[in-house]
N, C-alpha and C positions, 0 to 999 in steps of 0.2 A: 276693296279689290283685293283679289286674290295673288299670289306670287307671280303665276303664269299670266295672270292678265296684266301685271305690272310690266312684265317682259315683253308682252307682245304690243303694249302701247309704246312701246319706244320704235317699231318698225313702221315708221311713217315716213314719207319723204321729208326733207327738212324744210321745204317751201314748197307751197301750193303752186300749181302751173300759173295761176292767175297772179300771183305775187312776183313770181321770177319772170314772167312775161313782161310784167308792168315796169319791173327794174329794168328791163332790157329794150323798152319801147324805142328809145332814142338811139339804138345801136345798129345800123344799117346792115352791119355783116353777121348780125345775130339770127341764126337758123332756128326759126320758131317750131318748125314741124319735127326738127330732130330734137329740140329740148322737150317737146311735148311726149316724143317716143321714150326718151330717157326717164322722164318723170314717170311714165306708165311703167317702165320696168322696175324702177325705185318702190313703186307701189307693193311689190311683191317681197320686200325685205324679210317679212314676217314667215315666208313660205305659203304652202297650201294653195288651195285653188280660189281663183276670183273671177266674177262675172263683171262684164262692162259696167253695169251699174255700181257695183262696189268699187271698181277701179274710179268711176267717175266722182263717186262721193269721197274717196282718199285724196284725189289729186285735184279737185276741183275742175278738171277738163270736161266738156259737154258730153253726153253719152254718145251722140253720133259720130263724133271726132274719136272718141276712145274705141268705137268699134272699127273704124278705118285702121286707127294703129295697132290694134291686136291683130286684126287680120293680117296686117304687113308683118308684124313681128313674128306671127307664127308661120307664114311662109318662108320667112328668112331663117327660121329655127330657133329664134330667141325666146320663143313661147311656144308651149304644146297646148292645143285645143283639145278639150275632152268632150266630144259631141253628146255624151249620154247626159252630161248635167249643164252643157252650154256654158263652161267655164275654162280659164286658161290657168296654166301653171309654167313657170321657168323652164325654158328646154336647154338641153343639154349645150347648145353653142354658146350659151350665156358664159359657160365657165372658161372659154377662151379669153374672156375680158379680164378674169381675175389673175390668169397665170402669169401675164407680163408684169403686173404689179408686184407679185410675190417674189417672181425670179430677180427682181430689183431688190430684194430685202434678203440677200444671202446671210446676213448675220443671225437671221432666226432660227436657222438650221443648226447653226452653231452653237446657238444658245440654249437649243431645246433640252440636251440632257442634263444641263445645270438647273434648268426650270423643272423638269420631271422630278430630280431629286428632291428638290424643295417641296413640290407637290406632295410627292409620298410622305415625306419627314412631318408636314403639318396636316395631312389629310383634307387637303383643300385642291383648289385650283391656280396655276401660275399662268399669266398670259401676257402677251407684248400687245400693244396698241397703237394706232396712228391716228393722229388727230386729223378730223375732217369736218370742218366748220363746226357746229354746235353738237356734233357726235365724235366718239372716238371709235375706231373699228379694231376688232381683233384680227391680228395678221398672224399670230402663234399661240398655241395654248397647250398645256400640259396639264393632267389632273390624275389624282388618286382615284379611288373607287366611288363610294358614295360621297358626292359634293353637294347635296341639297338641292333646291328648286332651280338653281340657276347653272347651267352646263354650257360655257363659253364654247363657241366654234368659230373658225377662220371666216372672216366676212361678216360677222353679227355687230351691228352698230349698238352703242349704248351711249346715254346721254353725258356730255361734258360736265354739265352743272351737278349733276346729282352722283358721280361717281368718284372714286380716289383715282382711278386711272386717268379719267379726263381731267382731273384737276392737276394730275402730276404732268400730262402732256403739255397743258396750257401754261404751266409754269416754264417751260423752255424759250416761248416766244419772245422777241424782241418787243419793246414797249410799244411801237406803233402797231403791230400786228396783234399785241394784246389788248390793246384798246379796240381794235377794230372787232375782235373776237367778242368782247363785252357787248358791243352793240348788235351783234350777231346772234349772241344768246338770247339777248332781250326781245329782239325781233322774232326770233323763230318761237318762243313760248313765253310770253310776257308773265304768265303765271308763276310758270316754274322758275323764271329768274328772280321774281320778287320773292319767293318762298326759300330759295336755296342760295341767293345770291351772297349773303354773308358766309354761309358754310363754304361755299367756293372758295370766296376770297381768303378765308382762313387756312382752308388746303394749300392756296399758293404760298401763304406765309409759312407754312409747316414745311413745305418743300424748301424754301429759301434758307430756313434755319436749321433744318435738320436732314434734309435731303429725301424725305418721304412725307406722306401725309395719310391720316387714317379716315375712315368713312365707316360709320357705325348704323347700317341699315337705311342710308339715305334713298339707296336705289331699291333694294330688297330688304325688307325688315329683318328675315331669316339669315341674312348674309353681311357679315362684316368684312371689311377690305382695307388693306393698305397697298399704297403704290408709290414707285419712285420714278422720276424722271430719268430717261435714259440719255438721249442727245436729240440736236437738230442735225438732219442730214439731208443735204440738197432740198433745203426749205421745206422739210418733213420733220414733224414733232413726234417722238416716240416715248412711250413711258411702259413700264413693267408693273403688273399688280399681283397682289395674292388674295383671294377670296376663301372664307372659311365660314363654315356654318356656324352661327351665333353660339350655339350650346356646347360646341367643343372648346370654346375659349373661356380663360380664366380672366378674372378682372385685371387689366393692365398687361395682359400678355401681347395684346396686337401693338401696342406702343412700346413696350420694353424688349419684347423678343422678336416678334414676327418683322415689325418695322425694320430693325437693324439689320435683319437677315435678307430681306428684299432689297435694303440699300446696298448691302455688299453683294447681293446678285447682279445689281445693276452695274456695279463697278466691275465686277468679274466680265460681264459682257462687253463694256467699254475695252476692256484689256484684249478683246479678241482680235483686235486690228481694225476696228470700225474706225472710219476717219470723220467724226462728227465736226459739225461747225461750232466754235466757241460759244456758250450761251448759258449764261447764270440765270437760275431761277429768279424770277421777279418778287418783290414784296408788294402786295396790295393792302391797304387797311382793311381789317376786318372789325364788323360792327357788333359781332358776338362769337363766343368762343363755345356755343351749344353745339353738342354732338349731335 
């Protein structure tokens, strides 16, 4: 699989509509039609055009139902219909849903100049992510020029299990939520959990011991990354990472130089006046130290 394909493979809803609806079958207040519509919108996380059949395959929602939902979403402006190819793309109205979230995270704009300085210095990317179930979503990012095959952008999700930023964000969770996340990660992708569980737990251990963790190509082979937990704020977990093309790194540089710099950056962001909840990174047993 190419690096581009690896990135695209993460742009899938965290649960199929079938699984989501099965979990909520006993909830009389659960609005199934609304849930299906939101799942349809999530199918577009990777961007581009999708037809009703493609959406049906991605979500598990029957095609006739998808057709009604996409028509409704297009009428409301959340999707645009391209009649030439009979496919849909996300409409401009969907941007309104993003703004209230970003407006509620004002520290990211204060942090951006500090992030940009580090990005230029190491010739990579520096991003802040928000934990969202089995994914962590970029809410701010800064980069230098050529950063390789992965170009982070606001709103882009990446998997928690396979990334330094996901592991760092998960390390801020209280124990009960951490255990719930473990179950969620296994349910979302059992194969990924089985193959990366030990690396994930080792990342949590690294965060507890030195306040940052490393990731040597677990997500994209060409990109090595380091991430530090930021804080918990109103039940939301944030982390900051730095990704660098592997060919630019010397042996040991990620652990000995970049990691401490990202940790120091996290400390500087916390000093900007953010009021986080007190939470210490947790330690979970790791069965392997394989990078």
